[in-house]
Backbone as CSV, one residue per row, in Angstrom:
resi,resn,N_x,N_y,N_z,CA_x,CA_y,CA_z,C_x,C_y,C_z
1,MET,-8.423,2.478,-16.494,-9.703,2.584,-15.789,-10.286,3.962,-16.047
2,PRO,-11.570,4.061,-16.415,-12.167,5.354,-16.714,-12.053,6.324,-15.559
3,VAL,-11.880,7.611,-15.893,-11.720,8.628,-14.868,-12.960,8.757,-14.007
4,ASP,-14.132,8.454,-14.583,-15.371,8.657,-13.843,-15.787,7.419,-13.045
5,SER,-14.891,6.436,-12.875,-15.209,5.265,-12.056,-15.485,5.696,-10.619
6,GLU,-16.364,4.972,-9.961,-16.645,5.241,-8.554,-15.371,5.013,-7.751
7,PRO,-14.912,5.990,-6.985,-13.641,5.838,-6.265,-13.708,4.787,-5.158
8,LEU,-12.576,4.114,-4.942,-12.446,3.195,-3.825,-12.037,3.923,-2.553
9,LEU,-11.388,5.081,-2.743,-10.932,5.879,-1.615,-11.120,7.351,-1.931
10,ARG,-11.626,8.080,-0.947,-11.732,9.532,-1.087,-11.431,10.176,0.257
11,ALA,-10.392,10.985,0.281,-10.019,11.720,1.490,-10.210,13.203,1.228
12,ARG,-10.867,13.892,2.153,-11.175,15.309,1.968,-10.752,16.117,3.192
13,GLU,-10.006,17.175,2.948,-9.643,18.155,3.979,-9.125,17.495,5.259
14,VAL,-8.163,16.590,5.085,-7.626,15.857,6.235,-6.577,16.711,6.956
15,HIS,-6.812,16.919,8.244,-5.900,17.693,9.093,-5.431,16.815,10.249
16,LYS,-4.155,16.963,10.614,-3.631,16.260,11.782,-2.467,17.035,12.368
17,SER,-2.517,17.215,13.691,-1.433,17.886,14.410,-1.000,17.033,15.582
18,TYR,0.280,17.171,15.935,0.815,16.555,17.136,1.270,17.692,18.044
19,GLY,0.476,17.988,19.048,0.760,19.161,19.862,0.622,20.414,19.011
20,LYS,1.662,21.237,19.004,1.631,22.464,18.204,2.137,22.250,16.776
21,ARG,2.585,21.039,16.494,3.142,20.765,15.167,2.046,20.266,14.229
22,SER,1.735,21.055,13.213,0.728,20.691,12.223,1.379,19.853,11.124
23,VAL,0.903,18.613,10.973,1.501,17.682,10.007,0.715,17.658,8.699
24,LEU,-0.601,17.513,8.798,-1.470,17.520,7.617,-2.388,18.731,7.693
25,ARG,-2.505,19.451,6.577,-3.250,20.709,6.564,-4.233,20.762,5.391
26,GLY,-5.122,19.797,5.368,-6.119,19.786,4.304,-5.766,18.869,3.155
27,ALA,-5.094,17.752,3.444,-4.709,16.794,2.401,-5.957,16.154,1.785
28,GLU,-5.927,16.004,0.454,-7.048,15.395,-0.264,-6.513,14.402,-1.290
29,LEU,-7.240,13.284,-1.434,-6.808,12.249,-2.366,-8.007,11.423,-2.804
30,THR,-8.048,11.099,-4.097,-9.092,10.240,-4.645,-8.426,9.119,-5.434
31,VAL,-8.874,7.880,-5.203,-8.286,6.717,-5.861,-9.395,5.891,-6.496
32,ALA,-9.264,5.627,-7.794,-10.256,4.854,-8.536,-9.807,3.407,-8.706
33,PRO,-10.730,2.505,-9.021,-10.358,1.102,-9.256,-9.286,0.985,-10.339
34,GLY,-8.334,0.104,-10.112,-7.293,-0.147,-11.102,-6.162,0.849,-11.128
35,GLU,-6.205,1.853,-10.265,-5.177,2.887,-10.285,-3.994,2.539,-9.389
36,LEU,-2.821,2.981,-9.822,-1.618,2.940,-9.007,-1.252,4.378,-8.679
37,VAL,-1.288,4.700,-7.399,-1.088,6.063,-6.934,0.165,6.124,-6.066
38,GLY,1.019,7.096,-6.321,2.200,7.305,-5.503,2.101,8.609,-4.728
39,VAL,2.331,8.545,-3.429,2.395,9.737,-2.588,3.847,9.896,-2.159
40,VAL,4.459,10.996,-2.569,5.896,11.192,-2.387,6.128,12.363,-1.434
41,GLY,7.078,12.185,-0.534,7.404,13.268,0.386,8.688,12.980,1.128
42,GLU,9.307,14.030,1.615,10.538,13.874,2.384,10.240,13.204,3.724
43,ASN,11.277,12.673,4.349,11.112,12.123,5.690,10.598,13.214,6.630
44,GLY,9.563,12.871,7.382,8.966,13.839,8.292,7.875,14.683,7.680
45,ALA,7.560,14.426,6.404,6.528,15.224,5.732,5.117,14.854,6.165
46,GLY,4.958,13.680,6.796,3.631,13.253,7.238,3.059,12.110,6.420
47,LYS,3.900,11.433,5.620,3.411,10.364,4.754,2.794,9.215,5.550
48,SER,3.512,8.745,6.559,2.994,7.621,7.349,1.752,8.019,8.141
49,THR,1.722,9.262,8.617,0.526,9.757,9.303,-0.669,9.730,8.371
50,LEU,-0.466,10.196,7.141,-1.549,10.185,6.157,-2.023,8.763,5.898
51,LEU,-1.080,7.831,5.729,-1.466,6.461,5.414,-2.230,5.822,6.573
52,LYS,-1.813,6.094,7.801,-2.525,5.558,8.959,-3.952,6.094,9.021
53,ILE,-4.133,7.348,8.672,-5.479,7.933,8.655,-6.307,7.297,7.545
54,LEU,-5.706,7.097,6.375,-6.422,6.453,5.265,-6.810,5.019,5.644
55,ALA,-5.935,4.348,6.396,-6.195,2.962,6.788,-7.156,2.854,7.963
56,GLY,-7.416,3.965,8.641,-8.340,3.951,9.758,-7.710,3.591,11.088
57,THR,-6.372,3.559,11.160,-5.706,3.245,12.429,-5.357,4.499,13.220
58,LEU,-5.577,5.662,12.637,-5.334,6.934,13.309,-6.453,7.895,12.922
59,ALA,-7.016,8.564,13.888,-8.120,9.487,13.613,-7.570,10.853,13.221
60,PRO,-8.140,11.480,12.186,-7.737,12.849,11.849,-8.329,13.839,12.846
61,ASP,-7.746,15.006,12.931,-8.330,16.068,13.742,-9.566,16.640,13.059
62,ARG,-9.469,16.765,11.744,-10.592,17.220,10.921,-10.514,16.535,9.577
63,GLY,-11.644,16.554,8.872,-11.694,15.943,7.555,-12.368,14.587,7.589
64,GLU,-12.477,13.977,6.419,-13.146,12.680,6.343,-12.477,11.797,5.303
65,VAL,-12.570,10.484,5.549,-12.053,9.477,4.625,-13.160,8.464,4.383
66,SER,-13.470,8.199,3.133,-14.481,7.206,2.793,-13.838,6.111,1.951
67,LEU,-14.206,4.874,2.261,-13.675,3.701,1.572,-14.817,2.874,1.022
68,ALA,-14.569,2.233,-0.116,-15.543,1.315,-0.694,-14.877,-0.045,-0.850
69,GLY,-15.392,-1.049,-0.163,-14.820,-2.385,-0.290,-13.749,-2.682,0.737
70,ALA,-13.117,-3.848,0.558,-12.115,-4.331,1.511,-10.798,-3.583,1.347
71,LEU,-10.108,-3.419,2.466,-8.856,-2.676,2.503,-7.723,-3.576,2.974
72,GLY,-6.559,-3.444,2.331,-5.339,-4.087,2.788,-4.332,-3.023,3.158
73,TYR,-3.688,-3.165,4.325,-2.772,-2.132,4.822,-1.443,-2.774,5.180
74,CYS,-0.374,-2.251,4.594,0.963,-2.772,4.824,1.828,-1.658,5.397
75,PRO,1.976,-1.592,6.730,2.775,-0.523,7.340,4.260,-0.698,7.042
76,GLN,5.013,0.360,7.261,6.442,0.338,6.959,7.173,-0.702,7.798
77,GLU,6.838,-0.796,9.080,7.449,-1.778,9.962,6.542,-2.998,10.056
78,PRO,7.029,-4.173,9.646,6.200,-5.380,9.708,5.689,-5.647,11.115
79,VAL,4.409,-5.963,11.218,3.803,-6.302,12.507,3.634,-7.816,12.541
80,LEU,4.672,-8.487,13.037,4.719,-9.942,13.010,5.056,-10.473,14.398
81,ASN,4.704,-11.733,14.630,5.082,-12.424,15.860,6.350,-13.221,15.585
82,ALA,7.433,-12.854,16.242,8.738,-13.460,15.956,8.742,-14.972,16.163
83,ALA,7.870,-15.472,17.039,7.871,-16.898,17.365,7.078,-17.743,16.374
84,LEU,6.234,-17.112,15.576,5.382,-17.846,14.642,6.060,-17.997,13.288
85,THR,5.837,-19.134,12.649,6.378,-19.351,11.313,5.548,-18.582,10.280
86,VAL,6.069,-18.539,9.070,5.331,-17.914,7.968,3.986,-18.608,7.789
87,GLU,3.994,-19.930,7.778,2.763,-20.701,7.606,1.762,-20.404,8.722
88,GLN,2.236,-20.308,9.955,1.338,-20.011,11.067,0.737,-18.618,10.940
89,HIS,1.521,-17.654,10.480,0.967,-16.321,10.221,-0.162,-16.403,9.201
90,LEU,0.064,-17.149,8.135,-0.975,-17.283,7.115,-2.243,-17.887,7.709
91,ARG,-2.081,-18.902,8.533,-3.248,-19.570,9.119,-4.026,-18.640,10.056
92,TYR,-3.311,-17.883,10.888,-3.985,-16.974,11.807,-4.733,-15.873,11.053
93,PHE,-4.089,-15.299,10.047,-4.736,-14.226,9.297,-5.885,-14.768,8.447
94,ALA,-5.735,-15.963,7.908,-6.829,-16.574,7.144,-8.036,-16.807,8.040
95,ALA,-7.786,-17.258,9.268,-8.886,-17.467,10.219,-9.550,-16.144,10.569
96,ALA,-8.734,-15.090,10.745,-9.289,-13.779,11.086,-10.188,-13.253,9.979
97,HIS,-9.809,-13.537,8.724,-10.599,-13.077,7.576,-11.645,-14.106,7.141
98,ARG,-11.695,-15.236,7.866,-12.656,-16.307,7.568,-12.496,-16.824,6.142
99,LEU,-11.258,-17.011,5.757,-10.974,-17.548,4.435,-11.098,-19.072,4.462
100,PRO,-11.579,-19.676,3.375,-11.791,-21.126,3.384,-10.498,-21.934,3.324
101,ASP,-9.417,-21.345,2.786,-8.155,-22.074,2.667,-7.004,-21.079,2.532
102,LEU,-5.801,-21.612,2.347,-4.604,-20.775,2.231,-4.142,-20.643,0.787
103,GLY,-5.047,-20.888,-0.150,-4.667,-20.862,-1.558,-4.023,-19.556,-1.980
104,ARG,-4.644,-18.438,-1.635,-4.088,-17.139,-2.027,-2.757,-16.886,-1.331
105,GLY,-2.643,-17.268,-0.076,-1.398,-17.067,0.645,-0.248,-17.826,0.007
106,ARG,-0.480,-19.075,-0.342,0.590,-19.869,-0.956,0.925,-19.356,-2.351
107,GLU,-0.080,-18.839,-3.031,0.175,-18.230,-4.340,1.085,-17.008,-4.199
108,LEU,0.851,-16.204,-3.168,1.668,-15.011,-2.947,3.092,-15.383,-2.523
109,LEU,3.235,-16.435,-1.723,4.572,-16.900,-1.370,5.367,-17.240,-2.626
110,SER,4.692,-17.895,-3.575,5.356,-18.259,-4.826,5.656,-17.033,-5.679
111,LEU,4.683,-16.119,-5.780,4.863,-14.918,-6.598,6.018,-14.059,-6.090
112,LEU,6.184,-14.012,-4.767,7.238,-13.196,-4.167,8.522,-13.982,-3.923
113,GLY,8.514,-15.281,-4.249,9.728,-16.073,-4.234,10.287,-16.426,-2.871
114,TYR,9.417,-16.714,-1.889,9.959,-17.091,-0.579,9.227,-18.288,0.031
115,GLU,8.693,-19.161,-0.824,7.961,-20.307,-0.329,8.830,-21.261,0.486
116,ARG,10.150,-21.242,0.280,11.041,-22.125,1.043,11.120,-21.740,2.518
117,TYR,10.605,-20.569,2.871,10.644,-20.117,4.264,9.316,-20.352,4.987
118,ALA,8.447,-21.158,4.412,7.113,-21.354,4.997,7.172,-21.850,6.432
119,ASP,8.169,-22.676,6.757,8.266,-23.242,8.108,9.297,-22.522,8.980
120,THR,9.721,-21.338,8.557,10.705,-20.550,9.304,10.005,-19.529,10.186
121,ALA,10.471,-19.390,11.419,9.898,-18.393,12.332,10.195,-16.988,11.827
122,ALA,9.260,-16.087,12.014,9.414,-14.718,11.516,10.658,-14.042,12.087
123,GLY,10.997,-14.376,13.333,12.162,-13.773,13.956,13.476,-14.176,13.325
124,GLU,13.461,-15.238,12.533,14.672,-15.716,11.869,14.775,-15.246,10.415
125,LEU,13.781,-14.525,9.952,13.773,-14.062,8.557,14.606,-12.799,8.402
126,SER,15.140,-12.597,7.205,15.818,-11.341,6.890,14.794,-10.219,6.814
127,GLY,15.282,-8.984,6.857,14.365,-7.843,6.772,13.543,-7.843,5.506
128,GLY,14.166,-8.184,4.380,13.441,-8.211,3.111,12.369,-9.278,3.083
129,THR,12.669,-10.450,3.661,11.682,-11.538,3.681,10.551,-11.220,4.647
130,ARG,10.856,-10.567,5.747,9.805,-10.119,6.663,8.864,-9.150,5.941
131,GLN,9.435,-8.300,5.100,8.610,-7.359,4.347,7.717,-8.098,3.346
132,LYS,8.237,-9.179,2.762,7.418,-9.995,1.857,6.225,-10.584,2.609
133,LEU,6.478,-11.079,3.822,5.392,-11.637,4.630,4.399,-10.550,5.013
134,ASN,4.900,-9.398,5.353,4.047,-8.251,5.670,3.097,-7.951,4.512
135,LEU,3.638,-7.939,3.293,2.842,-7.677,2.099,1.847,-8.808,1.844
136,THR,2.292,-10.034,2.034,1.411,-11.190,1.831,0.195,-11.130,2.748
137,LEU,0.417,-10.800,4.005,-0.689,-10.751,4.967,-1.677,-9.640,4.617
138,ALA,-1.163,-8.527,4.076,-2.053,-7.437,3.669,-2.914,-7.821,2.476
139,LEU,-2.417,-8.761,1.673,-3.117,-9.156,0.443,-3.906,-10.456,0.589
140,LEU,-3.808,-11.093,1.739,-4.347,-12.439,1.902,-5.839,-12.520,1.590
141,HIS,-6.601,-11.493,1.971,-8.051,-11.508,1.772,-8.463,-10.862,0.444
142,ASP,-7.481,-10.616,-0.446,-7.737,-10.084,-1.783,-8.527,-8.772,-1.744
143,PRO,-7.982,-7.749,-1.055,-8.714,-6.479,-0.910,-8.794,-5.709,-2.225
144,GLY,-9.792,-4.840,-2.306,-9.928,-4.000,-3.497,-8.965,-2.842,-3.506
145,LEU,-8.504,-2.424,-2.326,-7.583,-1.301,-2.190,-6.444,-1.705,-1.272
146,LEU,-5.206,-1.456,-1.722,-4.021,-1.802,-0.956,-3.233,-0.534,-0.651
147,LEU,-2.949,-0.306,0.630,-2.170,0.854,1.076,-0.800,0.364,1.536
148,LEU,0.257,0.901,0.935,1.617,0.416,1.181,2.518,1.558,1.623
149,ASP,3.209,1.354,2.733,4.143,2.355,3.256,5.574,1.875,3.000
150,GLU,6.283,2.517,2.059,7.656,2.142,1.679,7.739,0.625,1.457
151,PRO,6.949,0.080,0.522,6.779,-1.380,0.430,8.010,-2.153,-0.013
152,TYR,8.888,-1.545,-0.826,10.024,-2.321,-1.340,11.306,-2.082,-0.555
153,GLN,11.176,-1.545,0.640,12.327,-1.354,1.513,12.938,-2.710,1.870
154,GLY,14.221,-2.895,1.593,14.898,-4.148,1.900,14.803,-5.200,0.818
155,PHE,14.072,-4.924,-0.282,13.960,-5.890,-1.370,15.219,-5.891,-2.222
156,ASP,15.637,-7.077,-2.668,16.687,-7.139,-3.674,16.051,-6.876,-5.045
157,TRP,16.882,-6.810,-6.073,16.382,-6.426,-7.396,15.329,-7.394,-7.924
158,GLU,15.569,-8.705,-7.738,14.603,-9.684,-8.236,13.255,-9.529,-7.541
159,THR,13.289,-9.328,-6.228,12.042,-9.152,-5.483,11.354,-7.851,-5.875
160,TYR,12.147,-6.813,-6.114,11.600,-5.530,-6.570,10.802,-5.722,-7.859
161,LEU,11.359,-6.481,-8.798,10.657,-6.737,-10.057,9.431,-7.615,-9.832
162,ARG,9.540,-8.584,-8.939,8.385,-9.431,-8.617,7.260,-8.592,-7.996
163,PHE,7.656,-7.627,-7.181,6.673,-6.746,-6.559,5.868,-6.018,-7.628
164,TRP,6.545,-5.479,-8.625,5.825,-4.741,-9.667,4.984,-5.661,-10.540
165,ASP,5.435,-6.899,-10.743,4.599,-7.868,-11.459,3.307,-8.119,-10.686
166,LEU,3.428,-8.221,-9.358,2.257,-8.426,-8.519,1.318,-7.233,-8.584
167,VAL,1.880,-6.025,-8.548,1.059,-4.813,-8.638,0.282,-4.792,-9.958
168,GLU,0.939,-5.158,-11.050,0.256,-5.168,-12.348,-0.842,-6.226,-12.381
169,GLU,-0.608,-7.366,-11.722,-1.646,-8.398,-11.645,-2.856,-7.878,-10.886
170,LEU,-2.617,-7.154,-9.800,-3.715,-6.585,-9.018,-4.487,-5.558,-9.829
171,ARG,-3.772,-4.666,-10.492,-4.434,-3.625,-11.284,-5.244,-4.233,-12.423
172,GLY,-4.735,-5.317,-12.991,-5.458,-5.982,-14.072,-6.785,-6.547,-13.628
173,ARG,-6.938,-6.758,-12.320,-8.202,-7.245,-11.760,-9.004,-6.120,-11.110
174,GLY,-8.636,-4.886,-11.428,-9.406,-3.743,-10.935,-9.075,-3.313,-9.530
175,LYS,-8.003,-3.845,-8.949,-7.589,-3.434,-7.608,-6.806,-2.121,-7.694
176,ALA,-6.891,-1.319,-6.655,-6.143,-0.056,-6.601,-5.021,-0.181,-5.571
177,VAL,-3.903,0.474,-5.861,-2.734,0.411,-4.985,-2.229,1.823,-4.725
178,VAL,-2.033,2.155,-3.457,-1.451,3.437,-3.069,-0.101,3.161,-2.410
179,VAL,0.949,3.747,-2.965,2.308,3.565,-2.464,2.794,4.876,-1.853
180,ILE,3.162,4.822,-0.582,3.760,5.965,0.100,5.278,5.781,0.083
181,THR,6.016,6.768,-0.403,7.451,6.610,-0.518,8.153,7.966,-0.457
182,HIS,9.431,7.944,-0.110,10.203,9.189,-0.122,10.925,9.370,-1.448
183,LEU,10.887,8.314,-2.304,11.612,8.388,-3.562,10.929,7.511,-4.595
184,VAL,10.706,8.056,-5.789,10.112,7.301,-6.891,11.179,7.080,-7.952
185,PHE,11.488,5.820,-8.206,12.513,5.511,-9.202,11.941,5.470,-10.614
186,GLU,10.730,4.951,-10.755,10.142,4.743,-12.080,8.768,5.406,-12.128
187,GLN,8.779,6.685,-12.458,7.541,7.458,-12.415,6.504,6.952,-13.416
188,ASP,6.952,6.391,-14.531,6.004,5.997,-15.565,5.169,4.781,-15.176
189,ARG,5.468,4.146,-14.053,4.630,3.045,-13.585,3.318,3.551,-12.985
190,PHE,3.287,4.810,-12.567,2.157,5.323,-11.784,1.139,6.045,-12.659
191,ASP,-0.136,5.901,-12.282,-1.204,6.680,-12.907,-1.279,8.064,-12.293
192,VAL,-1.041,8.134,-10.993,-1.136,9.391,-10.259,0.077,9.508,-9.341
193,LEU,0.710,10.669,-9.367,1.768,10.990,-8.417,1.389,12.278,-7.707
194,ALA,1.559,12.287,-6.398,1.233,13.476,-5.620,2.332,13.731,-4.614
195,ASP,2.770,14.966,-4.522,3.793,15.361,-3.568,3.128,15.876,-2.292
196,LEU,3.571,15.350,-1.161,3.077,15.819,0.135,4.044,16.887,0.647
197,VAL,3.607,18.126,0.562,4.442,19.272,0.940,3.605,20.206,1.796
198,ASP,4.153,20.609,2.938,3.457,21.524,3.845,2.067,21.016,4.226
199,GLY,1.953,19.686,4.360,0.707,19.105,4.841,-0.384,18.954,3.815
200,ARG,-0.073,19.245,2.542,-1.077,19.122,1.480,-0.516,18.300,0.330
201,LEU,-1.421,17.673,-0.417,-1.028,16.905,-1.589,-1.204,17.752,-2.841
202,SER,-0.152,17.836,-3.624,-0.227,18.547,-4.894,0.102,17.591,-6.020
203,PRO,-0.687,17.600,-7.112,-0.500,16.627,-8.185,0.771,16.876,-8.978
204,ARG,1.406,15.778,-9.312,2.534,15.804,-10.228,2.164,14.889,-11.382
205,GLU,2.112,15.396,-12.590,1.653,14.581,-13.715,2.645,13.473,-13.983
206,ALA,2.166,12.233,-13.929,3.014,11.082,-14.221,3.213,10.958,-15.722
207,ALA,4.369,10.452,-16.117,4.647,10.281,-17.544,3.690,9.272,-18.134
208,PRO,3.110,9.535,-19.320,2.155,8.608,-19.912,2.815,7.319,-20.345
209,ALA,2.126,6.209,-20.106,2.611,4.920,-20.596,2.476,4.874,-22.104
210,GLU,3.283,4.063,-22.748,3.256,4.001,-24.205,1.875,3.566,-24.678
211,GLY,1.304,4.380,-25.574,0.003,4.073,-26.139,-1.166,4.375,-25.229
212,GLY,-0.941,5.035,-24.098,-2.041,5.294,-23.177,-1.965,6.684,-22.611
213,GLU,-2.911,6.991,-21.710,-2.959,8.294,-21.078,-2.888,8.114,-19.571
214,ARG,-2.377,9.143,-18.923,-2.350,9.160,-17.473,-3.268,10.285,-16.995
215,HIS,-3.923,10.046,-15.892,-4.842,11.039,-15.357,-4.394,11.415,-13.953
216,VAL,-4.485,12.675,-13.649,-4.119,13.153,-12.320,-5.352,13.731,-11.654
217,ARG,-5.742,13.127,-10.519,-6.886,13.620,-9.775,-6.557,13.542,-8.305
218,VAL,-6.237,14.649,-7.718,-5.920,14.690,-6.287,-6.892,15.612,-5.584
């Protein structure tokens, strides 16, 4: 995706404190269509706080965040109703987004390999399968920008690979993905890597993909 594409996300001078503890101190991030961005930081560095602010579920003390288009947000802890089945979750979220059918939801169940659990209550699912449902619900309305907090936590190897296949499918359609994580195993998958240290994001140049270039803009 060209560097000069209109960004889907732009965060400027984001500050956040909890009491006397300053967590974010001027964090800035820009995400263009088709980009895969990784935000890396130690536990307690403020990664989840940053993602909540980007998603609009937490207000910053100072700074601004601008979004273009629909947003999908997948928090680290799945927000599910234990009594509802996977299928019922899809139906409720589809109704909330005014979707005409469950076509995309069933496609995601197949892509992530858990369609056999469609009639299983969320409370009976394994942690990894709950995370798959969490991701499915974030993607149900086909957002242009997806924000993920430790998305592959609890995934087995096959699901991990399926996750990256899904990410590549999204990027191929011009969707942008931001992954918040404490550890990056495969740096060459990312267009942009940024370390969250002392409340600020600093760029780390991602390894270029074969035959292509990587751009860093934080």
